[in-house]
N, CA, C and O atoms as a CHARMM CRD file, in Angstrom:
* protein
*
  240
    1    1 MET  N     -1.68000  29.24700  15.25100 PROA 1      0.00000
    2    1 MET  CA    -0.94300  28.11600  14.67400 PROA 1      0.00000
    3    1 MET  C     -0.55100  28.37300  13.26200 PROA 1      0.00000
    4    1 MET  O     -1.27100  29.00500  12.48900 PROA 1      0.00000
    5    2 SER  N      0.62600  27.86100  12.93500 PROA 2      0.00000
    6    2 SER  CA     1.04500  28.05900  11.48800 PROA 2      0.00000
    7    2 SER  C      0.44600  26.76600  10.75600 PROA 2      0.00000
    8    2 SER  O      0.03700  25.78800  11.38100 PROA 2      0.00000
    9    3 GLU  N      0.44100  26.86200   9.50500 PROA 3      0.00000
   10    3 GLU  CA     0.04700  25.96000   8.58000 PROA 3      0.00000
   11    3 GLU  C      0.85700  24.69500   8.74600 PROA 3      0.00000
   12    3 GLU  O      0.26700  23.61400   8.76700 PROA 3      0.00000
   13    4 GLY  N      2.14400  24.75600   8.86300 PROA 4      0.00000
   14    4 GLY  CA     2.93500  23.59000   8.99300 PROA 4      0.00000
   15    4 GLY  C      2.66800  22.82100  10.29300 PROA 4      0.00000
   16    4 GLY  O      2.86300  21.60800  10.36600 PROA 4      0.00000
   17    5 THR  N      2.20800  23.57100  11.33300 PROA 5      0.00000
   18    5 THR  CA     1.97000  22.76800  12.66100 PROA 5      0.00000
   19    5 THR  C      0.65600  22.06200  12.48800 PROA 5      0.00000
   20    5 THR  O      0.53100  20.93500  12.96700 PROA 5      0.00000
   21    6 ILE  N     -0.38300  22.66100  11.80900 PROA 6      0.00000
   22    6 ILE  CA    -1.64300  22.03000  11.54700 PROA 6      0.00000
   23    6 ILE  C     -1.52300  20.76400  10.72600 PROA 6      0.00000
   24    6 ILE  O     -2.15300  19.74100  10.99200 PROA 6      0.00000
   25    7 GLU  N     -0.65800  20.89000   9.68800 PROA 7      0.00000
   26    7 GLU  CA    -0.50800  19.65600   8.86300 PROA 7      0.00000
   27    7 GLU  C      0.26700  18.59800   9.63200 PROA 7      0.00000
   28    7 GLU  O     -0.06400  17.42000   9.49100 PROA 7      0.00000
   29    8 SER  N      1.21800  18.90800  10.39000 PROA 8      0.00000
   30    8 SER  CA     2.00300  17.94300  11.21000 PROA 8      0.00000
   31    8 SER  C      1.13400  17.31300  12.24300 PROA 8      0.00000
   32    8 SER  O      1.24000  16.11100  12.48800 PROA 8      0.00000
   33    9 ASP  N      0.23500  18.11600  12.88800 PROA 9      0.00000
   34    9 ASP  CA    -0.64200  17.49100  13.81500 PROA 9      0.00000
   35    9 ASP  C     -1.59200  16.46800  13.27600 PROA 9      0.00000
   36    9 ASP  O     -1.82500  15.41900  13.87700 PROA 9      0.00000
   37   10 LYS  N     -2.17500  16.81500  12.05200 PROA 10     0.00000
   38   10 LYS  CA    -3.03900  15.94000  11.33900 PROA 10     0.00000
   39   10 LYS  C     -2.29900  14.67300  10.91300 PROA 10     0.00000
   40   10 LYS  O     -2.89600  13.60200  11.01600 PROA 10     0.00000
   41   11 GLY  N     -1.22300  14.70100  10.50900 PROA 11     0.00000
   42   11 GLY  CA    -0.48100  13.40300  10.24500 PROA 11     0.00000
   43   11 GLY  C     -0.21200  12.70500  11.37400 PROA 11     0.00000
   44   11 GLY  O     -0.30400  11.47800  11.33200 PROA 11     0.00000
   45   12 LEU  N      0.13700  13.30800  12.47800 PROA 12     0.00000
   46   12 LEU  CA     0.48500  12.53500  13.71100 PROA 12     0.00000
   47   12 LEU  C     -0.90600  11.90100  14.16500 PROA 12     0.00000
   48   12 LEU  O     -0.88000  10.71000  14.47500 PROA 12     0.00000
   49   13 GLY  N     -1.98500  12.50900  14.22500 PROA 13     0.00000
   50   13 GLY  CA    -3.21500  11.98700  14.70100 PROA 13     0.00000
   51   13 GLY  C     -3.65100  10.73000  13.70400 PROA 13     0.00000
   52   13 GLY  O     -3.99900   9.65400  14.19200 PROA 13     0.00000
   53   14 ILE  N     -3.61200  10.92000  12.46800 PROA 14     0.00000
   54   14 ILE  CA    -3.94900   9.81100  11.48500 PROA 14     0.00000
   55   14 ILE  C     -3.00300   8.62600  11.64000 PROA 14     0.00000
   56   14 ILE  O     -3.40800   7.46300  11.61400 PROA 14     0.00000
   57   15 GLY  N     -1.68000   8.98000  11.80900 PROA 15     0.00000
   58   15 GLY  CA    -0.71300   7.93800  11.90700 PROA 15     0.00000
   59   15 GLY  C     -0.80000   7.12000  13.20000 PROA 15     0.00000
   60   15 GLY  O     -0.56400   5.91200  13.20600 PROA 15     0.00000
   61   16 LEU  N     -1.13700   7.79600  14.27200 PROA 16     0.00000
   62   16 LEU  CA    -1.40000   7.11800  15.56000 PROA 16     0.00000
   63   16 LEU  C     -2.71400   6.35200  15.60000 PROA 16     0.00000
   64   16 LEU  O     -2.75800   5.26600  16.17900 PROA 16     0.00000
   65   17 ALA  N     -3.70800   6.83400  15.05200 PROA 17     0.00000
   66   17 ALA  CA    -4.95400   6.15700  14.89100 PROA 17     0.00000
   67   17 ALA  C     -4.76200   4.74500  14.11600 PROA 17     0.00000
   68   17 ALA  O     -5.28200   3.70200  14.51100 PROA 17     0.00000
   69   18 PHE  N     -4.00900   4.84000  13.04900 PROA 18     0.00000
   70   18 PHE  CA    -3.87800   3.52500  12.22200 PROA 18     0.00000
   71   18 PHE  C     -2.82700   2.69500  12.98900 PROA 18     0.00000
   72   18 PHE  O     -2.82800   1.47400  12.82900 PROA 18     0.00000
   73   19 ALA  N     -1.99300   3.23700  13.75400 PROA 19     0.00000
   74   19 ALA  CA    -1.01900   2.43400  14.51300 PROA 19     0.00000
   75   19 ALA  C     -1.91300   1.58900  15.64300 PROA 19     0.00000
   76   19 ALA  O     -1.66700   0.41100  15.90400 PROA 19     0.00000
   77   20 ALA  N     -2.81800   2.23200  16.18000 PROA 20     0.00000
   78   20 ALA  CA    -3.74500   1.57600  17.14100 PROA 20     0.00000
   79   20 ALA  C     -4.39200   0.47200  16.45900 PROA 20     0.00000
   80   20 ALA  O     -4.48000  -0.62900  17.00300 PROA 20     0.00000
   81   21 ILE  N     -4.86200   0.70400  15.27200 PROA 21     0.00000
   82   21 ILE  CA    -5.62900  -0.34700  14.47100 PROA 21     0.00000
   83   21 ILE  C     -4.63200  -1.54400  14.14500 PROA 21     0.00000
   84   21 ILE  O     -4.99200  -2.72100  14.11400 PROA 21     0.00000
   85   22 THR  N     -3.39300  -1.12100  13.91400 PROA 22     0.00000
   86   22 THR  CA    -2.34400  -2.20700  13.60400 PROA 22     0.00000
   87   22 THR  C     -2.19500  -3.11200  14.89000 PROA 22     0.00000
   88   22 THR  O     -2.08200  -4.32800  14.74100 PROA 22     0.00000
   89   23 LEU  N     -2.19200  -2.61100  16.00400 PROA 23     0.00000
   90   23 LEU  CA    -2.20700  -3.34600  17.24700 PROA 23     0.00000
   91   23 LEU  C     -3.36400  -4.22800  17.53100 PROA 23     0.00000
   92   23 LEU  O     -3.22000  -5.27200  18.16800 PROA 23     0.00000
   93   24 VAL  N     -4.57900  -3.80600  17.04200 PROA 24     0.00000
   94   24 VAL  CA    -5.80000  -4.58400  17.10700 PROA 24     0.00000
   95   24 VAL  C     -5.65800  -5.77000  16.11100 PROA 24     0.00000
   96   24 VAL  O     -5.99600  -6.90300  16.45400 PROA 24     0.00000
   97   25 GLY  N     -5.17800  -5.51700  14.93400 PROA 25     0.00000
   98   25 GLY  CA    -4.89400  -6.56200  13.95600 PROA 25     0.00000
   99   25 GLY  C     -3.94600  -7.58700  14.46200 PROA 25     0.00000
  100   25 GLY  O     -4.20500  -8.78100  14.31200 PROA 25     0.00000
  101   26 ALA  N     -2.81900  -7.17000  15.07900 PROA 26     0.00000
  102   26 ALA  CA    -1.82000  -8.10100  15.60300 PROA 26     0.00000
  103   26 ALA  C     -2.39800  -8.93200  16.66900 PROA 26     0.00000
  104   26 ALA  O     -2.07000 -10.11800  16.69600 PROA 26     0.00000
  105   27 VAL  N     -3.22500  -8.46700  17.56400 PROA 27     0.00000
  106   27 VAL  CA    -3.94600  -9.19900  18.62300 PROA 27     0.00000
  107   27 VAL  C     -4.83800 -10.11700  17.91900 PROA 27     0.00000
  108   27 VAL  O     -4.88900 -11.26200  18.36700 PROA 27     0.00000
  109   28 ALA  N     -5.58100  -9.81300  16.85500 PROA 28     0.00000
  110   28 ALA  CA    -6.54200 -10.65500  16.17000 PROA 28     0.00000
  111   28 ALA  C     -5.68800 -11.85500  15.47800 PROA 28     0.00000
  112   28 ALA  O     -6.11700 -13.00800  15.42300 PROA 28     0.00000
  113   29 MET  N     -4.47600 -11.46300  14.97700 PROA 29     0.00000
  114   29 MET  CA    -3.65100 -12.42800  14.28100 PROA 29     0.00000
  115   29 MET  C     -3.20700 -13.61000  15.31600 PROA 29     0.00000
  116   29 MET  O     -3.30700 -14.80000  15.02000 PROA 29     0.00000
  117   30 PHE  N     -2.73000 -13.16500  16.50100 PROA 30     0.00000
  118   30 PHE  CA    -2.24900 -14.10300  17.44500 PROA 30     0.00000
  119   30 PHE  C     -3.40800 -14.84400  18.17200 PROA 30     0.00000
  120   30 PHE  O     -3.22800 -15.95700  18.66600 PROA 30     0.00000
  121   31 GLY  N     -4.61900 -14.18600  18.22400 PROA 31     0.00000
  122   31 GLY  CA    -5.71600 -14.74700  19.04900 PROA 31     0.00000
  123   31 GLY  C     -6.70500 -15.51100  18.18400 PROA 31     0.00000
  124   31 GLY  O     -7.67800 -16.03400  18.72700 PROA 31     0.00000
  125   32 ALA  N     -6.51800 -15.61100  16.86900 PROA 32     0.00000
  126   32 ALA  CA    -7.47300 -16.25500  16.03100 PROA 32     0.00000
  127   32 ALA  C     -7.33000 -17.79600  16.19600 PROA 32     0.00000
  128   32 ALA  O     -6.22100 -18.30200  16.37000 PROA 32     0.00000
  129   33 PRO  N     -8.37100 -18.46600  16.14300 PROA 33     0.00000
  130   33 PRO  CA    -8.34600 -20.00100  16.29700 PROA 33     0.00000
  131   33 PRO  C     -7.98100 -20.64600  15.03700 PROA 33     0.00000
  132   33 PRO  O     -7.46900 -21.76600  15.04300 PROA 33     0.00000
  133   34 THR  N     -8.22800 -19.96500  13.89400 PROA 34     0.00000
  134   34 THR  CA    -8.09600 -20.70200  12.63700 PROA 34     0.00000
  135   34 THR  C     -7.03700 -19.93300  11.73900 PROA 34     0.00000
  136   34 THR  O     -6.74800 -18.76600  12.00400 PROA 34     0.00000
  137   35 GLN  N     -6.50900 -20.55300  10.75800 PROA 35     0.00000
  138   35 GLN  CA    -5.50700 -19.95700   9.87300 PROA 35     0.00000
  139   35 GLN  C     -6.18400 -18.82300   9.13400 PROA 35     0.00000
  140   35 GLN  O     -5.50800 -17.81300   8.94000 PROA 35     0.00000
  141   36 ILE  N     -7.32900 -18.85700   8.73400 PROA 36     0.00000
  142   36 ILE  CA    -8.04200 -17.85100   7.98100 PROA 36     0.00000
  143   36 ILE  C     -8.09500 -16.57100   8.84300 PROA 36     0.00000
  144   36 ILE  O     -7.83000 -15.47100   8.35900 PROA 36     0.00000
  145   37 GLY  N     -8.44800 -16.74800  10.14200 PROA 37     0.00000
  146   37 GLY  CA    -8.51500 -15.68900  11.12800 PROA 37     0.00000
  147   37 GLY  C     -7.09700 -15.02700  11.30600 PROA 37     0.00000
  148   37 GLY  O     -6.93900 -13.81100  11.41400 PROA 37     0.00000
  149   38 THR  N     -6.11700 -15.92800  11.32300 PROA 38     0.00000
  150   38 THR  CA    -4.73800 -15.30900  11.37900 PROA 38     0.00000
  151   38 THR  C     -4.33200 -14.62800  10.24000 PROA 38     0.00000
  152   38 THR  O     -3.58200 -13.66300  10.38100 PROA 38     0.00000
  153   39 ALA  N     -4.73500 -15.00000   9.03000 PROA 39     0.00000
  154   39 ALA  CA    -4.46600 -14.39000   7.79100 PROA 39     0.00000
  155   39 ALA  C     -5.09700 -12.97300   7.70600 PROA 39     0.00000
  156   39 ALA  O     -4.45600 -12.01000   7.28400 PROA 39     0.00000
  157   40 TRP  N     -6.47700 -12.88600   8.15800 PROA 40     0.00000
  158   40 TRP  CA    -7.10400 -11.63500   8.20000 PROA 40     0.00000
  159   40 TRP  C     -6.52000 -10.74000   9.21800 PROA 40     0.00000
  160   40 TRP  O     -6.52500  -9.53100   8.99000 PROA 40     0.00000
  161   41 GLY  N     -6.00000 -11.21300  10.35200 PROA 41     0.00000
  162   41 GLY  CA    -5.50700 -10.37900  11.25400 PROA 41     0.00000
  163   41 GLY  C     -4.01900  -9.80900  10.76300 PROA 41     0.00000
  164   41 GLY  O     -3.65000  -8.67200  11.05800 PROA 41     0.00000
  165   42 PHE  N     -3.30800 -10.61600  10.07800 PROA 42     0.00000
  166   42 PHE  CA    -2.08000 -10.16000   9.56200 PROA 42     0.00000
  167   42 PHE  C     -2.33700  -9.21000   8.38300 PROA 42     0.00000
  168   42 PHE  O     -1.58000  -8.25000   8.23700 PROA 42     0.00000
  169   43 GLY  N     -3.30500  -9.40400   7.57600 PROA 43     0.00000
  170   43 GLY  CA    -3.60100  -8.54800   6.46000 PROA 43     0.00000
  171   43 GLY  C     -4.08800  -7.17900   6.93000 PROA 43     0.00000
  172   43 GLY  O     -3.76100  -6.15800   6.32400 PROA 43     0.00000
  173   44 GLY  N     -4.83100  -7.16100   7.95800 PROA 44     0.00000
  174   44 GLY  CA    -5.49400  -5.97100   8.51000 PROA 44     0.00000
  175   44 GLY  C     -4.29600  -5.21900   9.25800 PROA 44     0.00000
  176   44 GLY  O     -4.18600  -3.99800   9.14500 PROA 44     0.00000
  177   45 ALA  N     -3.48300  -5.90200   9.95200 PROA 45     0.00000
  178   45 ALA  CA    -2.30700  -5.17300  10.56900 PROA 45     0.00000
  179   45 ALA  C     -1.34700  -4.60900   9.53800 PROA 45     0.00000
  180   45 ALA  O     -0.87800  -3.48500   9.71800 PROA 45     0.00000
  181   46 MET  N     -1.04600  -5.28500   8.52800 PROA 46     0.00000
  182   46 MET  CA    -0.10700  -4.82600   7.45600 PROA 46     0.00000
  183   46 MET  C     -0.73800  -3.54600   6.73300 PROA 46     0.00000
  184   46 MET  O     -0.01400  -2.57300   6.52100 PROA 46     0.00000
  185   47 VAL  N     -1.95200  -3.54300   6.39200 PROA 47     0.00000
  186   47 VAL  CA    -2.59700  -2.56700   5.69500 PROA 47     0.00000
  187   47 VAL  C     -2.66800  -1.29400   6.58800 PROA 47     0.00000
  188   47 VAL  O     -2.37800  -0.20600   6.09200 PROA 47     0.00000
  189   48 ALA  N     -3.02400  -1.39300   7.82000 PROA 48     0.00000
  190   48 ALA  CA    -3.04500  -0.27800   8.77000 PROA 48     0.00000
  191   48 ALA  C     -1.70400   0.27700   9.02900 PROA 48     0.00000
  192   48 ALA  O     -1.52100   1.48800   9.16000 PROA 48     0.00000
  193   49 ALA  N     -0.67500  -0.68600   9.11100 PROA 49     0.00000
  194   49 ALA  CA     0.63600  -0.14300   9.33400 PROA 49     0.00000
  195   49 ALA  C      1.09100   0.72200   8.07700 PROA 49     0.00000
  196   49 ALA  O      1.60900   1.82700   8.23600 PROA 49     0.00000
  197   50 VAL  N      0.89700   0.22800   6.95800 PROA 50     0.00000
  198   50 VAL  CA     1.40000   0.96700   5.63500 PROA 50     0.00000
  199   50 VAL  C      0.59600   2.34700   5.67900 PROA 50     0.00000
  200   50 VAL  O      1.22300   3.37400   5.42100 PROA 50     0.00000
  201   51 ILE  N     -0.71800   2.41700   5.98400 PROA 51     0.00000
  202   51 ILE  CA    -1.38100   3.60400   6.05500 PROA 51     0.00000
  203   51 ILE  C     -0.83700   4.56500   7.10000 PROA 51     0.00000
  204   51 ILE  O     -0.66700   5.75900   6.85600 PROA 51     0.00000
  205   52 SER  N     -0.57900   4.02200   8.22800 PROA 52     0.00000
  206   52 SER  CA     0.09600   4.76500   9.33800 PROA 52     0.00000
  207   52 SER  C      1.39000   5.40800   8.90700 PROA 52     0.00000
  208   52 SER  O      1.57800   6.60000   9.15000 PROA 52     0.00000
  209   53 VAL  N      2.31100   4.66400   8.26500 PROA 53     0.00000
  210   53 VAL  CA     3.62500   5.26600   7.88900 PROA 53     0.00000
  211   53 VAL  C      3.35200   6.21700   6.83000 PROA 53     0.00000
  212   53 VAL  O      3.95800   7.28700   6.89600 PROA 53     0.00000
  213   54 ALA  N      2.46400   6.00600   5.75900 PROA 54     0.00000
  214   54 ALA  CA     2.13600   6.95600   4.76800 PROA 54     0.00000
  215   54 ALA  C      1.59300   8.20300   5.29400 PROA 54     0.00000
  216   54 ALA  O      1.89800   9.26400   4.74900 PROA 54     0.00000
  217   55 ALA  N      0.79400   8.17200   6.33500 PROA 55     0.00000
  218   55 ALA  CA     0.24900   9.36000   6.90000 PROA 55     0.00000
  219   55 ALA  C      1.34500  10.17700   7.58500 PROA 55     0.00000
  220   55 ALA  O      1.32600  11.40100   7.45800 PROA 55     0.00000
  221   56 PHE  N      2.28600   9.58400   8.29500 PROA 56     0.00000
  222   56 PHE  CA     3.37100  10.24500   8.82400 PROA 56     0.00000
  223   56 PHE  C      4.14200  10.93700   7.71500 PROA 56     0.00000
  224   56 PHE  O      4.47000  12.11400   7.86700 PROA 56     0.00000
  225   57 GLN  N      4.40300  10.37500   6.77600 PROA 57     0.00000
  226   57 GLN  CA     5.16500  10.82200   5.66600 PROA 57     0.00000
  227   57 GLN  C      4.51000  11.96200   4.79600 PROA 57     0.00000
  228   57 GLN  O      5.08100  12.99300   4.44200 PROA 57     0.00000
  229   58 ALA  N      3.26500  11.61400   4.52500 PROA 58     0.00000
  230   58 ALA  CA     2.44900  12.63100   3.67900 PROA 58     0.00000
  231   58 ALA  C      2.26500  13.97200   4.39900 PROA 58     0.00000
  232   58 ALA  O      2.27100  15.00500   3.72900 PROA 58     0.00000
  233   59 PHE  N      2.10600  14.00800   5.68800 PROA 59     0.00000
  234   59 PHE  CA     1.88700  15.29500   6.31800 PROA 59     0.00000
  235   59 PHE  C      3.09100  15.79600   7.07300 PROA 59     0.00000
  236   59 PHE  O      2.99700  16.57700   8.02000 PROA 59     0.00000
  237   60 ASP  N      4.14300  15.34900   6.64500 PROA 60     0.00000
  238   60 ASP  CA     5.44400  15.81300   7.28400 PROA 60     0.00000
  239   60 ASP  C      5.85600  17.17500   6.73100 PROA 60     0.00000
  240   60 ASP  O      6.88700  17.71700   7.13000 PROA 60     0.00000
C-alpha cells in the first residue's frame, strides 16, 4: 500500500466513526425529554460532525 492510500483510509475511518457519533447525537436530540437534553444532543452532534468533516479534509 502506498502512503497516500494509508492516509486516505485513516481519514475515512475517523470520518465515518464521528459520523456515526453524529447520528447518536441527533437521536439524543430528538429523543430527549427536556430542553437541556435536546441542547446536549445538538451540541454533541455538531461537534462530532465538525470533527468528521475535518478528518475527511485533513487526511485527503
